[in-house]
C-alpha positions as CSV (number, residue, x, y, z in Angstrom):
1,M,-44.8,31.6,-72.3
2,S,-47.6,33.9,-71.4
3,A,-47.4,36.5,-68.7
4,N,-49.9,34.3,-66.9
5,D,-47.3,31.7,-66.1
6,R,-45.1,34.3,-64.4
7,V,-48.1,35.5,-62.3
8,L,-49.1,31.9,-61.3
9,I,-45.5,31.0,-60.2
10,R,-45.2,34.2,-58.2
11,Q,-48.5,33.4,-56.5
12,M,-47.4,29.8,-55.8
13,V,-44.2,31.0,-54.2
14,E,-46.1,33.7,-52.2
15,D,-48.6,31.0,-51.0
16,Q,-45.7,28.9,-49.8
17,R,-44.3,32.0,-48.0
18,A,-47.6,32.7,-46.3
19,A,-48.1,29.1,-45.2
20,R,-45.1,29.4,-42.9
21,T,-45.5,30.6,-39.4
22,V,-42.4,32.8,-39.9
23,P,-42.1,33.6,-43.6
24,L,-38.8,33.6,-45.5
25,S,-38.1,36.3,-48.0
26,F,-39.6,35.9,-51.5
27,D,-36.2,35.3,-53.0
28,A,-35.3,32.6,-50.3
29,T,-38.6,30.9,-50.9
30,F,-38.1,31.0,-54.6
31,E,-34.7,29.3,-54.2
32,R,-36.3,26.4,-52.4
33,F,-39.2,26.2,-54.8
34,A,-36.9,26.2,-57.8
35,S,-34.6,23.5,-56.3
36,A,-37.6,21.3,-55.5
37,H,-39.0,21.5,-59.1
38,A,-35.6,21.4,-60.8
39,L,-35.2,18.0,-59.0
40,H,-38.7,17.0,-59.9
41,G,-39.2,13.2,-59.8
42,H,-36.5,12.6,-57.1
43,G,-39.1,12.7,-54.4
44,L,-37.0,14.8,-52.0
45,S,-38.6,15.9,-48.7
46,A,-38.7,19.6,-47.8
47,E,-35.8,18.9,-45.3
48,E,-33.7,17.3,-48.0
49,I,-34.3,20.3,-50.3
50,E,-33.4,22.7,-47.4
51,A,-30.2,20.9,-46.7
52,G,-29.0,21.5,-50.3
53,V,-29.7,25.2,-50.4
54,M,-26.6,27.2,-50.3
55,G,-27.7,30.8,-49.5
56,G,-25.5,33.6,-48.2
57,G,-22.3,34.9,-49.9
58,N,-19.5,33.2,-51.7
59,D,-21.9,30.6,-53.2
60,G,-20.1,30.6,-56.5
61,G,-23.3,31.4,-58.4
62,I,-24.9,28.2,-57.0
63,D,-28.1,28.3,-54.9
64,G,-28.6,24.6,-54.5
65,A,-26.3,21.6,-54.7
66,Y,-27.3,17.9,-54.4
67,V,-25.4,14.6,-54.9
68,F,-27.2,11.4,-56.0
69,L,-26.0,7.9,-56.3
70,G,-28.2,5.6,-58.3
71,G,-31.0,8.1,-57.9
72,R,-30.7,8.2,-54.1
73,L,-29.6,11.3,-52.3
74,L,-26.1,11.0,-50.8
75,Q,-25.2,12.5,-47.4
76,E,-21.9,12.7,-45.5
77,D,-22.8,9.7,-43.4
78,S,-24.1,7.5,-46.2
79,E,-23.0,3.9,-46.1
80,I,-20.4,4.1,-48.9
81,F,-18.4,6.4,-46.6
82,D,-18.5,4.6,-43.3
83,T,-19.6,1.0,-43.8
84,P,-16.9,-1.5,-44.7
85,G,-17.8,-3.5,-47.8
86,A,-20.6,-1.1,-48.9
87,V,-18.8,-0.1,-52.0
88,A,-18.3,-3.7,-53.1
89,Q,-22.0,-4.2,-53.0
90,M,-22.7,-1.2,-55.3
91,D,-23.9,-1.7,-58.8
92,T,-21.1,-1.6,-61.4
93,G,-21.7,1.4,-63.6
94,A,-24.1,3.1,-61.2
95,Q,-24.7,6.8,-61.9
96,L,-23.2,9.4,-59.6
97,T,-24.8,12.8,-60.2
98,L,-23.9,16.3,-59.0
99,W,-26.9,18.5,-59.6
100,L,-26.5,22.3,-59.3
101,V,-29.3,24.9,-59.3
102,Q,-29.2,28.6,-59.6
103,A,-32.5,30.4,-59.0
104,K,-33.0,34.1,-59.7
105,T,-36.2,36.1,-59.9
106,S,-34.8,38.2,-62.7
107,P,-36.8,38.4,-66.0
108,S,-34.1,36.8,-68.2
109,F,-31.1,34.5,-68.3
110,S,-27.6,36.0,-68.2
111,E,-24.1,35.1,-69.4
112,T,-22.7,36.1,-66.0
113,A,-24.5,33.3,-64.2
114,L,-23.1,30.7,-66.5
115,D,-19.6,32.2,-66.2
116,K,-19.7,32.0,-62.4
117,V,-20.8,28.4,-62.4
118,A,-18.1,27.5,-65.0
119,S,-15.4,29.1,-62.7
120,T,-16.8,27.4,-59.6
121,C,-16.8,23.9,-61.3
122,K,-13.3,24.5,-62.7
123,Y,-11.9,24.7,-59.2
124,L,-14.2,22.5,-57.1
125,L,-14.3,19.5,-59.5
126,D,-10.5,19.3,-59.4
127,L,-9.6,16.1,-57.5
128,E,-6.3,17.7,-56.5
129,V,-7.8,20.9,-55.2
130,D,-6.4,22.2,-52.0
131,E,-9.5,23.6,-50.3
132,A,-7.4,26.1,-48.3
133,D,-6.6,27.8,-51.6
134,V,-10.2,28.3,-52.5
135,A,-11.7,28.8,-49.0
136,V,-11.7,32.6,-49.5
137,L,-13.7,32.2,-52.7
138,Y,-16.4,29.7,-51.7
139,N,-18.4,29.1,-48.5
140,E,-18.0,25.9,-46.5
141,D,-21.4,24.5,-47.5
142,L,-20.7,24.7,-51.2
143,R,-17.2,23.2,-50.7
144,A,-18.7,20.5,-48.6
145,R,-21.2,19.5,-51.3
146,F,-18.5,19.3,-54.0
147,R,-16.2,17.5,-51.5
148,L,-19.0,14.9,-51.0
149,F,-19.2,14.4,-54.8
150,R,-15.4,14.1,-55.2
151,E,-15.1,11.7,-52.2
152,A,-17.9,9.5,-53.6
153,L,-16.2,9.4,-57.0
154,K,-12.9,8.3,-55.4
155,K,-14.7,5.6,-53.3
156,L,-16.5,4.3,-56.4
157,A,-13.7,4.4,-58.9
158,T,-13.3,0.6,-58.9
159,R,-17.0,0.2,-59.7
160,H,-16.7,2.3,-62.8
161,P,-19.5,4.8,-62.2
162,K,-21.2,6.9,-64.8
163,L,-21.0,10.6,-63.9
164,L,-23.6,13.2,-64.6
165,I,-23.0,16.9,-63.8
166,K,-26.2,18.9,-64.3
167,F,-26.9,22.6,-64.0
168,S,-30.5,23.8,-63.8
169,Y,-30.7,27.6,-64.4
170,V,-34.0,28.9,-63.1
171,T,-35.4,32.4,-63.6
172,M,-38.6,34.3,-64.3
173,G,-37.5,34.6,-68.0
174,E,-38.8,32.7,-71.0
175,A,-36.7,29.5,-71.5
176,G,-37.7,29.3,-75.1
177,E,-36.2,32.7,-75.9
178,V,-32.8,32.5,-74.4
179,H,-30.3,34.9,-76.1
180,S,-27.9,33.2,-78.5
181,K,-24.9,34.4,-76.4
182,V,-26.3,32.8,-73.3
183,Q,-27.1,29.6,-75.3
184,T,-23.5,29.5,-76.5
185,K,-22.2,29.9,-72.9
186,A,-24.5,27.0,-71.9
187,K,-23.0,24.8,-74.6
188,L,-19.5,25.8,-73.4
189,L,-20.4,24.9,-69.9
190,E,-21.8,21.6,-70.9
191,A,-18.6,20.8,-72.8
192,Q,-16.5,21.8,-69.7
193,L,-18.6,19.6,-67.5
194,T,-18.4,16.7,-69.9
195,S,-14.6,17.0,-70.1
196,A,-14.1,17.3,-66.4
197,F,-13.7,13.5,-66.2
198,A,-13.3,10.9,-68.8
199,I,-16.5,9.3,-67.7
200,S,-18.6,12.4,-67.2
201,T,-21.5,14.0,-69.1
202,G,-22.5,17.6,-68.6
203,E,-26.0,19.0,-69.0
204,V,-27.4,22.5,-68.7
205,E,-31.1,23.2,-68.7
206,F,-33.1,26.5,-68.6
207,L,-36.3,26.6,-66.6
208,G,-38.7,29.5,-66.7
209,P,-42.2,30.0,-65.3
210,A,-43.8,27.8,-67.9
211,E,-41.5,24.8,-67.1
212,L,-41.9,25.4,-63.4
213,W,-45.7,25.6,-63.7
214,R,-45.9,22.3,-65.6
215,R,-43.8,20.6,-62.9
216,A,-45.5,22.2,-59.9
217,S,-49.0,21.5,-61.2
218,T,-48.1,17.8,-61.8
219,Q,-49.0,15.8,-58.7
220,P,-47.8,12.3,-58.3
221,S,-50.6,9.9,-59.1
222,Y,-51.3,7.0,-56.8
223,T,-54.2,5.8,-58.9
224,L,-52.9,3.5,-61.6
225,E,-54.0,0.8,-64.0
226,L,-52.3,-2.6,-64.1
227,P,-53.1,-4.9,-67.1
228,Y,-52.8,-8.6,-66.3
229,Q,-52.9,-12.0,-68.0
230,E,-54.5,-14.1,-65.4
231,S,-55.7,-13.5,-61.8
232,I,-57.2,-15.1,-58.7
233,T,-59.6,-13.1,-56.6
234,H,-60.5,-13.6,-53.0
235,G,-62.8,-11.0,-51.5
236,T,-61.5,-7.7,-52.7
237,S,-57.8,-8.7,-53.1
238,H,-56.1,-10.4,-56.1
239,I,-53.1,-12.4,-57.2
240,A,-52.2,-11.6,-60.8
241,L,-49.8,-12.7,-63.4
242,V,-48.6,-9.6,-65.3
243,A,-46.6,-9.4,-68.5
244,L,-43.3,-7.7,-68.1
245,R,-44.2,-5.1,-70.8
246,D,-47.3,-4.2,-68.8
247,Y,-45.4,-4.1,-65.5
248,I,-42.7,-1.8,-66.9
249,G,-45.5,0.5,-68.2
250,F,-47.0,0.4,-64.7
251,L,-43.7,1.4,-63.1
252,S,-42.9,4.2,-65.6
253,D,-44.2,7.7,-66.1
254,E,-44.8,9.4,-69.4
255,T,-41.1,10.3,-69.7
256,G,-40.0,6.7,-69.1
257,T,-38.7,7.5,-65.5
258,I,-39.6,5.1,-62.7
259,K,-42.3,6.3,-60.4
260,S,-40.3,6.4,-57.2
261,H,-43.2,7.8,-55.2
262,I,-45.0,4.4,-55.3
263,F,-42.1,2.9,-53.4
264,D,-42.2,5.5,-50.6
265,W,-43.4,2.8,-48.1
266,N,-40.9,0.2,-49.0
267,V,-38.6,-0.6,-46.2
268,R,-35.3,-0.5,-48.1
269,D,-33.7,1.1,-51.1
270,Y,-32.6,-0.6,-54.3
271,Q,-29.4,-2.5,-53.6
272,G,-27.9,-2.4,-57.1
273,D,-25.6,-5.1,-58.5
274,V,-25.8,-7.5,-55.5
275,E,-26.0,-11.2,-56.0
276,V,-29.8,-11.6,-55.7
277,N,-30.4,-8.8,-58.3
278,R,-27.9,-10.3,-60.7
279,E,-29.8,-13.6,-60.4
280,I,-33.0,-11.8,-61.1
281,A,-31.5,-10.0,-64.1
282,G,-30.1,-13.3,-65.4
283,S,-33.4,-15.1,-65.2
284,L,-35.1,-12.2,-67.0
285,R,-32.7,-12.3,-70.0
286,N,-32.5,-16.1,-70.3
287,T,-35.5,-17.0,-72.4
288,S,-34.6,-20.7,-72.1
289,A,-34.9,-20.6,-68.3
290,P,-38.2,-21.6,-66.5
291,E,-40.9,-19.0,-66.3
292,F,-39.8,-15.9,-64.5
293,W,-42.6,-16.0,-62.0
294,W,-41.6,-19.6,-61.0
295,L,-38.2,-18.3,-59.9
296,N,-39.2,-15.0,-58.2
297,N,-41.3,-14.3,-55.2
298,G,-42.9,-11.4,-57.0
299,V,-44.3,-8.1,-55.8
300,T,-46.8,-7.0,-53.1
301,I,-48.9,-4.0,-53.6
302,V,-51.2,-2.5,-51.0
303,C,-54.0,-0.2,-52.1
304,S,-57.3,1.2,-50.8
305,Q,-59.4,0.0,-53.7
306,A,-59.0,-2.4,-56.7
307,T,-61.5,-2.7,-59.5
308,S,-61.1,-5.3,-62.3
309,V,-62.6,-4.6,-65.8
310,G,-61.5,-6.5,-68.9
311,K,-58.3,-7.8,-67.5
312,R,-57.2,-4.4,-66.2
313,L,-57.0,-3.6,-62.5
314,S,-57.7,0.0,-61.5
315,L,-55.8,0.6,-58.2
316,S,-56.2,3.5,-55.8
317,D,-53.5,4.7,-53.3
318,V,-50.9,2.4,-54.7
319,Q,-47.8,1.5,-52.7
320,I,-45.4,-1.3,-53.6
321,V,-44.3,-2.5,-50.1
322,N,-42.4,-5.6,-51.1
323,G,-40.5,-6.4,-54.3
324,L,-38.6,-3.2,-54.8
325,Q,-35.5,-5.2,-55.8
326,T,-37.5,-7.2,-58.4
327,S,-39.2,-4.1,-59.7
328,Y,-36.1,-2.0,-60.1
329,T,-34.1,-4.9,-61.6
330,I,-36.9,-5.5,-64.2
331,Y,-36.9,-1.7,-64.9
332,E,-33.1,-1.3,-65.1
333,S,-32.4,-4.5,-67.0
334,L,-35.2,-4.1,-69.6
335,R,-36.1,-0.4,-70.0
336,E,-33.8,0.2,-73.0
337,S,-35.0,-2.9,-74.8
338,Y,-38.6,-2.0,-73.9
339,A,-38.2,1.5,-75.4
340,N,-36.7,0.1,-78.6
341,D,-38.9,-2.9,-79.1
342,P,-41.8,-3.5,-76.7
343,A,-43.0,-6.4,-78.9
344,D,-39.9,-8.5,-78.1
345,P,-41.0,-11.9,-76.8
346,V,-39.0,-11.4,-73.6
347,F,-41.7,-9.0,-72.5
348,D,-44.3,-11.8,-72.7
349,R,-42.8,-13.3,-69.6
350,L,-44.8,-12.9,-66.4
351,V,-44.2,-11.5,-62.9
352,Q,-46.5,-12.4,-60.0
353,V,-48.2,-9.4,-58.3
354,R,-50.2,-9.6,-55.1
355,I,-52.7,-6.8,-54.7
356,L,-54.0,-6.5,-51.1
357,V,-56.8,-4.1,-50.6
358,T,-57.1,-2.3,-47.2
359,A,-57.5,1.3,-46.1
360,D,-56.5,0.4,-42.6
361,Q,-53.0,1.7,-41.8
362,A,-52.4,-0.8,-39.1
363,S,-53.2,-3.6,-41.5
364,R,-50.9,-2.1,-44.1
365,D,-48.1,-1.9,-41.6
366,A,-48.6,-5.6,-40.7
367,V,-48.3,-6.6,-44.3
368,I,-45.1,-4.5,-44.7
369,R,-43.6,-6.1,-41.7
370,A,-44.7,-9.7,-42.5
371,T,-43.7,-9.7,-46.2
372,N,-40.3,-8.2,-45.4
373,R,-39.6,-10.6,-42.5
374,Q,-39.3,-13.4,-45.1
375,T,-36.0,-12.1,-46.3
376,T,-33.0,-10.5,-44.5
377,V,-33.9,-6.9,-43.7
378,P,-32.2,-4.8,-41.0
379,V,-34.6,-4.2,-38.2
380,A,-33.9,-0.5,-38.5
381,S,-35.6,-0.6,-42.0
382,L,-38.9,-1.6,-40.5
383,R,-39.1,1.3,-38.0
384,A,-41.9,3.2,-39.7
385,T,-44.3,0.3,-38.9
386,D,-43.5,0.4,-35.1
387,D,-46.3,1.2,-32.7
388,I,-44.4,4.1,-31.3
389,Q,-44.2,5.7,-34.8
390,R,-47.9,5.3,-35.4
391,Q,-48.7,6.7,-32.0
392,I,-46.5,9.8,-32.6
393,E,-48.1,10.3,-36.0
394,A,-51.6,10.2,-34.5
395,Y,-50.7,12.5,-31.6
396,F,-49.1,15.1,-34.0
397,H,-52.2,14.9,-36.2
398,E,-54.5,15.6,-33.3
399,H,-52.5,18.8,-32.6
400,G,-52.3,20.1,-36.2
401,W,-48.8,18.8,-36.9
402,F,-47.9,16.0,-39.4
403,Y,-45.4,13.3,-38.7
404,D,-44.2,12.0,-42.1
405,R,-43.3,8.4,-41.1
406,R,-44.0,7.7,-44.8
407,K,-41.8,10.0,-46.8
408,N,-43.8,12.9,-48.5
409,F,-47.1,11.4,-47.4
410,Y,-48.3,14.8,-46.0
411,R,-46.4,16.9,-48.5
412,N,-48.4,15.2,-51.3
413,Q,-51.6,16.2,-49.4
414,N,-50.4,19.8,-49.4
415,K,-50.1,20.1,-45.7
416,P,-48.1,23.2,-44.5
417,A,-44.4,22.5,-45.0
418,D,-43.3,24.0,-41.7
419,R,-45.7,21.6,-39.8
420,I,-44.4,18.4,-41.5
421,V,-41.8,16.6,-39.5
422,S,-39.9,13.5,-40.8
423,I,-38.6,10.6,-38.8
424,P,-35.0,11.7,-39.3
425,L,-35.6,15.3,-38.2
426,L,-37.5,14.2,-35.1
427,A,-34.7,11.7,-34.3
428,Q,-32.1,14.5,-34.6
429,S,-34.2,16.8,-32.4
430,V,-34.5,14.1,-29.7
431,M,-30.8,13.4,-29.9
432,A,-29.9,17.1,-29.7
433,M,-32.3,18.4,-27.0
434,A,-33.6,15.4,-25.0
435,L,-30.3,13.4,-25.0
436,G,-27.9,16.3,-25.0
437,R,-26.0,15.2,-28.2
438,P,-26.2,17.8,-30.9
439,D,-22.9,16.6,-32.2
440,S,-24.4,13.3,-33.1
441,A,-27.5,15.0,-34.6
442,R,-25.1,17.1,-36.8
443,A,-22.8,14.3,-37.8
444,R,-25.3,11.5,-38.6
445,P,-28.2,13.0,-40.6
446,S,-29.1,9.7,-42.3
447,S,-27.6,7.0,-40.1
448,L,-28.8,8.0,-36.6
449,L,-31.3,5.2,-36.3
450,K,-29.3,2.3,-37.9
451,S,-28.5,0.6,-34.7
452,D,-31.1,-0.9,-32.3
453,T,-29.4,0.8,-29.3
454,D,-29.7,4.3,-30.8
455,Y,-33.2,3.7,-32.0
456,Q,-34.4,2.5,-28.6
457,R,-32.9,5.5,-26.9
458,V,-34.4,8.0,-29.3
459,F,-37.8,6.4,-29.6
460,S,-38.5,5.0,-26.1
461,D,-42.0,4.1,-25.0
462,K,-41.0,5.8,-21.7
463,T,-40.9,9.2,-23.4
464,E,-44.3,10.9,-23.3
465,L,-45.9,11.8,-26.6
466,P,-46.2,15.5,-25.7
467,V,-42.4,15.6,-25.4
468,Y,-42.0,14.4,-29.0
469,L,-44.3,17.2,-30.2
470,W,-42.5,19.8,-28.1
471,L,-39.2,18.7,-29.5
472,A,-40.4,19.0,-33.1
473,R,-42.0,22.4,-32.4
474,A,-38.9,23.7,-30.6
475,Q,-36.5,22.6,-33.4
476,R,-38.8,24.2,-36.0
477,Q,-38.8,27.4,-33.9
478,V,-35.0,27.5,-33.7
479,D,-34.7,26.8,-37.4
480,E,-37.1,29.6,-38.3
481,F,-35.2,32.0,-36.0
482,L,-31.9,31.2,-37.7
483,Q,-33.4,31.3,-41.3
484,T,-35.1,34.7,-40.8
485,S,-32.3,36.5,-39.0
486,A,-31.9,39.0,-41.9
487,G,-28.7,37.6,-43.3
488,Q,-26.9,37.6,-39.9
489,V,-26.6,33.8,-40.0
490,S,-24.6,32.2,-42.8
491,R,-25.6,28.9,-44.3
492,P,-22.5,27.1,-42.9
493,E,-23.3,28.4,-39.4
494,Y,-26.9,27.2,-39.7
495,T,-25.8,23.7,-40.9
496,N,-23.2,23.3,-38.1
497,L,-25.0,24.9,-35.2
498,H,-28.8,24.7,-35.4
499,F,-29.0,21.6,-33.3
500,H,-26.5,23.1,-30.7
501,L,-28.8,26.2,-30.4
502,A,-31.8,23.9,-29.9
503,M,-30.0,22.1,-27.2
504,L,-29.1,25.4,-25.4
505,G,-32.7,26.5,-25.7
506,A,-33.8,23.3,-23.9
507,V,-31.1,23.3,-21.2
508,D,-31.8,27.0,-20.6
509,L,-35.5,26.3,-19.8
510,V,-34.6,23.4,-17.5
511,G,-31.7,25.3,-15.9
512,R,-29.0,22.7,-16.3
513,A,-27.6,20.3,-18.8
514,F,-29.3,16.9,-19.0
515,S,-29.6,13.8,-21.1
516,K,-33.1,12.4,-20.1
517,P,-36.2,13.2,-22.2
518,D,-38.4,13.4,-19.1
519,M,-36.6,16.6,-18.1
520,L,-38.7,18.3,-20.8
521,S,-42.1,17.0,-19.5
522,N,-43.0,20.2,-17.8
523,A,-42.1,22.4,-20.7
524,A,-44.1,20.1,-23.0
525,R,-47.1,20.1,-20.8
526,E,-47.1,23.8,-20.3
527,E,-46.1,24.5,-24.0
528,V,-43.2,26.7,-22.9
529,F,-40.6,27.5,-25.6
530,P,-37.5,29.8,-25.6
531,T,-38.4,33.4,-26.4
532,Q,-37.0,35.3,-29.4
533,A,-34.9,37.5,-27.1
534,R,-33.5,34.5,-25.3
535,L,-32.6,32.7,-28.6
536,E,-30.7,35.9,-29.7
537,S,-28.7,35.9,-26.5
538,L,-28.0,32.1,-26.7
539,W,-27.0,32.4,-30.3
540,A,-24.5,35.2,-29.6
541,A,-23.0,33.1,-26.8
542,L,-22.9,29.9,-28.9
543,K,-21.1,31.7,-31.8
544,E,-18.5,33.1,-29.4
545,K,-17.7,29.8,-27.8
546,F,-17.7,28.0,-31.2
547,E,-15.1,30.4,-32.6
548,H,-13.0,30.3,-29.4
549,F,-13.0,26.5,-29.4
550,Q,-11.9,26.3,-33.0
551,K,-9.1,28.7,-32.6
552,D,-7.9,27.0,-29.4
553,R,-7.9,23.5,-31.0
554,H,-7.1,24.6,-34.6
555,W,-10.1,22.6,-35.8
556,A,-12.4,23.2,-38.8
557,P,-16.0,24.3,-38.1
558,D,-17.6,21.0,-39.1
559,K,-15.1,19.0,-37.0
560,T,-15.9,21.2,-34.0
561,A,-19.7,20.9,-34.6
562,K,-19.4,17.1,-34.7
563,S,-17.3,16.9,-31.5
564,A,-18.7,15.7,-28.1
565,E,-15.8,17.6,-26.6
566,F,-17.2,20.9,-27.9
567,V,-20.6,20.2,-26.4
568,T,-19.1,19.5,-22.9
569,Y,-17.0,22.7,-23.3
570,L,-20.1,24.7,-24.4
571,T,-22.5,23.8,-21.6
572,S,-19.8,24.1,-18.9
573,E,-18.6,27.5,-20.1
574,L,-22.2,28.8,-20.2
575,G,-22.8,27.7,-16.6
576,Y,-25.2,24.7,-17.3
577,G,-22.7,22.1,-16.2
578,S,-21.7,19.0,-18.1
579,I,-24.0,16.5,-19.8
580,R,-23.8,13.0,-18.5
581,R,-23.7,10.9,-21.6
582,R,-25.5,7.5,-21.6
């Protein structure tokens, strides 16, 4: 590593700090930067990265903790926890991952850091742990993240998951020159994590400025080449028959990992070992079966340009909008065979690929909706194509804000992170402030829009577009206030109460509790937001009532934050009256 790598990384972190309206400290920004690039390839949004950052004291030597199932980020309201039958639909042998990150700006790697993580994992990976016994040692956010992993493992036990426990240690030191004692401690930690469960594998990696620079300077490519065997062309669009070896190559990056970013606009995630995917896998492996493309509906790609030269299509702005199940099943079923012997005749089999060329977003949305209507897809999965979503995106854009109805679309264009708002965050902001339900916003980060009823309440065409922008800006202002309060706000307090503080800011401006978005029309029109001084006062009052309610009910903090009863108590006690829930 040259000293230049360190200088460049410091500059990138400083640039991210400066891009924020209210900058975080350098160390706090580095923690988020390190987590994002340690998890390089998972395509997490800035909000998802933020949710996994520990911060504060009693973090057990861990600055970031994330749980994945089959490569998808797990949250406390994910389907396997609250949807009957969801576990039975999971892929047998799916990988459950606990990914831990420590990020320090120190110029070297230390034994102490590895010792801390080893001690933390010893206690918090114990399935019989009594959290009351370790609560004094570790903060609630860290315990909650390990609890999520343990509960997922218990739920999935009958599906025989594979476990990966990974620790990414990130500093400004040179990863290629780690002291032998530190390397020994890393091997001991790997052995400890591997022996934590009979089915687990432990991994430890060192990341320095050189590794961070390579990852940070690698932008996901949306311009790809697709070789084909035969094609039909109409106008600028194509229907092609593609050999499986070429399609796997198209899906995979240089490390052999699937390019998840080209599925950002697909309306659903990979469903794993469900019947339809088992049938796809079976027809792939059965060489005596009819041609694969006879039995499968194939894949639909939308792109802005397609050029064919010598049986190779060069595609720009690629998104696979239909055929995710087919694509992932081909990849998961054949990737090992492909790596070992790409000349195997099974890879001569063909998959049908439709390439539709249009730069018009409305046309792309129509294709997504039409192609996914042909099979059973929950209506909630098609939300990003709704008119109201496109209208919100356009309105935000006109005012210098960016509504990421397509995950990471604006992040990949390097728009300012604190001006990018995802569909889930806007939905939580509407639920908390406009509908007076911060408890639901806290309790349901990923499932808030699954039902038609909730979706129609949150994204109603009766709500004026300026109100949506006001809500996004107000929530961002509240979050920045809490994140930059000079260590006075712990990470668990932020997690539990940032939506409650946003609600109080809204009702304070209106003068009373309410549950109708149109009550915010004046504030949105006049661009009036709670002042810093008022937020400080409201925060002090919120913390006092929060602590009193917990002691009175003998409830845990997260149970209190997820309680409608607490919201009623809070607004009544502070003189705003009760919210009439609809």
